[in-house]
Structures are given as C-alpha cells and as structure tokens.
N, C-alpha and C positions, 0 to 999 in steps of 0.2 A: 435511445437504445432501440435497436431494431430486433423485432421478434422476441421470442421467449428464450431466455438464457438456458433453460433446462432442456431445450431440444437436443436430440441425440447428435445432430451435426455439430452444434456448438460444443457439446461436452466432449465428443470424439476429437475435434480439432484442437481443443484446448489441451487435452492430455497427450495428443500426438506431439505437439510442440514442446510440452513440458518434459516428457520422458525421452524424446529423441535428441533434443538440443540443450534445453536450459539446465536440467538436472545433471547431465554428464559434465557440462561446462563448469557448473558450480563446484562439484566435488573433485574434479580432476584439475581443471585449469586454475580455479580460484581457491582451492583447498579450504572449502567451507567448514567453519566451526559453528555448529548450531546448538544452542542451549534453550531449554524451556518449551520444546515442541509439545510436551504433555499438557501445557496450559491452554492449547487451542481446543475449544469445544468441538466435539465430534459432529454436532448438528445444531440447528437453530440459528437464528439471526445473530450476526456479529459485525461490528465495525472495527476493522484493524486500523490503528493509527501509528504512524512512524515518522522518524526523521527522514531527511531527503538530501542527498549530496551528489547523485549520479543518475544519468539516464538509464542505467542498468538496474536501478532500485526496484521498479515495478515487477519484473520477472523474478528477481531474487526474493522479494517479499512473498510473492505468490507461491513460489516453489516451496518455501520454508514453512508456511502455515499448513500445507498438506490438504487444503481444500480449494476448489475453484474460487478465484478472487476477481472481482470487478473493481477497477481502480480509475480514479480521475486522472486524465492527462491533459496538459495544456492544449488549447485549440489549435495552435500553430503546428503541432506535430501531425495533425490529420491532413495537412496540406502537402506533406512529403509522400509521394506515391508509394514507394516500397515500404517505408516505415509505417505508413497509415494502415496497410493491410496486416502487417505483423502485429501491431499493438491492438488493433480491433480483434484479431484472432485470439489474442491473449487476454481479452476481457476489458480493454480500455474504452472509456467514453469521454468525449471532450468537455472541458470546462473553460469558461472565459475567465481570464485572470483580471484582478483589480475591480471586479464587480460581483455582486451577488447573483450567481448563476442558478436560478431555481430549477432550470431544466436538468442540470447535472445532479442536483440534490434529489430530484424526483427519480432520476435514473438509478441513483444509489439505493433508494428505498425499493424500487422494483427489483433490483438485483437481490436484495435481502429476501424479498418475498419469493423469489425463484430458487432460493437455497444457496446462493452464492454469498461469500463474505464481501462486504463493501470495504475497500481500502482507501484511506485518505492520508495524504502527507500533511501533517499537522501545521507545518510552516507555510504550506501553500505553494512554495517554490523551493528550488535547490539552494542549499547553504554550503559553501566550501568547507566549513568546519564541522558539518554534520550535526550541528547543535540546533535546538529549537529555542529561539529567543522571542519570537512574536507569533505564537500559535493562533490559528484562526478557529472560529467557533463552528464551522460547518459539520465536522465529525460529531461533535456533541449534539448538535441540532438533529442530525439523522438518528443518533442513538436515542434521544429523548422522544422524537416523533414515533419511532418504531418500538421503543422500550426494549432495546437489546443492549447487551454489554459492549464495552470497548476493550479491544485487545492491544496493549502497548507492545510495539516492536522496535528494537534498536538495530540499525544497520551500521556496522563498524568496518571501515576500510574501503568502502565503495568509492569515496572521493578520489582515490588513487588509481582507479581503473583506466580512466581516460586522461591523458596528459596532453596539454596543448602542444601541437606540432607532431604528435604521434598518430600514425594512421591506424594502429591496431590497439585493442585493449590490452593493458598490462596484466601479467599473471601475478596478482597480488593476493595475500591472504585476506579472507573476509570472515567476519564473525557476526552472526545474527543471534540476538537474545530476545526471547519472547517472555513477557511478564505475565503475571496473573491478571485475569479479566477485571475490569473496573465497572462498577454499576453505572447505569445511565443517569443523566440528570432527571430530577423529579418532574421538571417541566421545561418548556422552551423559553422561559423567562431568561433574559440576558444574564442576570446574576447567577442563576443555576448553571447555565451553559459555561460561563466564565470559570466558575469554581472547578467544574469537572475537567474542562480543557486545561487549566493550569496544573491540575493534578496529573493528567496524562503526560503533559510536557515534562514535569519534574521526574516522573517515573522513567520515561524514555531517556532523558539526559543522564539519569543515574545509571541506567543499564549501559549506556554508551561509555560512561566514564570507567567502567570495568575493563574496557580494552579487549585485547585478544583473549 
C-alpha cells in the first residue's frame, strides 16, 4: 500500500469516484435495495466480510457501508492498465491467490490503522452462486490481530450484472444486507479463527437466502 490512506488526496479521490459514478449507478441503474446500514460502526476498526460473485462487488460493498473501504483484489487485475488505476483509486490492494499473502494482510491492518474499513471476500474468489462454501481464514486473522469486529455483508443479484457475450453490464436489481457485527477471535490460533470464520459464513449465507 503506497502512502497513507488518510491523506487528503486519497480521501478526495475516493469520494469523488463514489458520489459521481458509483452511487448514482447503484441507485438508478441497479435499483439498489439496502438493509442494515445502521449496523455499520461509525468509527473504529472493522473488517467487512462478504460473499463474492461479480467484479462489481468491491465498489458496491464500499458504497453501501458508508465509510472508505480498502479491499483485497486479485493480483492479475493490477496488470490491466485502465482497471488498475480505477481499483487503486477506489482503495484496492493486490493479493496473490492460492498462497498466504502476508503483504496483503499487512496492508489490511495498515488500512484499519488509517481509519478505513478493511474488506475481505470470505471465499477468496468469485462464486457464480454467490454462496460461501469454503471460507478462508484471512479476515478472521486480521480481526484477531487487530482485535476489531467483523461486519457480515451479503451481496444479492450481482452475479447477473455481467453475462457472457454481453459488452455492457445489465440493469438488474441488487440487494445488499448488512448484519450485526461479530466479535473477533480471541486469538490467532487456527481453531479460534475457524470457529469465527464459519460463523461469519453462516450469517452471510443466511442473509443472502432472504433474497430481494
């Protein structure tokens, strides 16, 4: 992560993109239905955890929690020139898939220290059914290390935004449900991380099952 995320330039750029493009698109084009926004802590460290089915999920999640969010994005996305600049502007940092990326975990802790919410897709990669079946322990590790709560978020309908063969995102209804915060693991022991991770996955899946 380059520089301090609380700098005015980063803060201004983030909010310019959010309010000029992302927020209008969500409310007008995707007809956003948001539940549980009151569950987001107004301040303090938080790790937001979510299901993941679309490339559009990061800006959608970030917009709905109402606070600046730094999220993990797969390393390959940072090799695409235009997309690279856009996701970096919106708070992304790269993570290597299929291996324990300590640098990405450190970036998440630094984001929390700077007043941002750190967001992690619990499955680690996109699932076409938007369900969490194999949650990873990284988010729980961050929460345990920083002793901050986890915020479960369900994204419903995003898997239908991009259809294979279509050049433009479809105008589909999207529902975001934010659950109550979950206490962090008591330690970074695997059994503690596993228990909290499985609880987060169960809560998110249950929120997703509520549908539109």
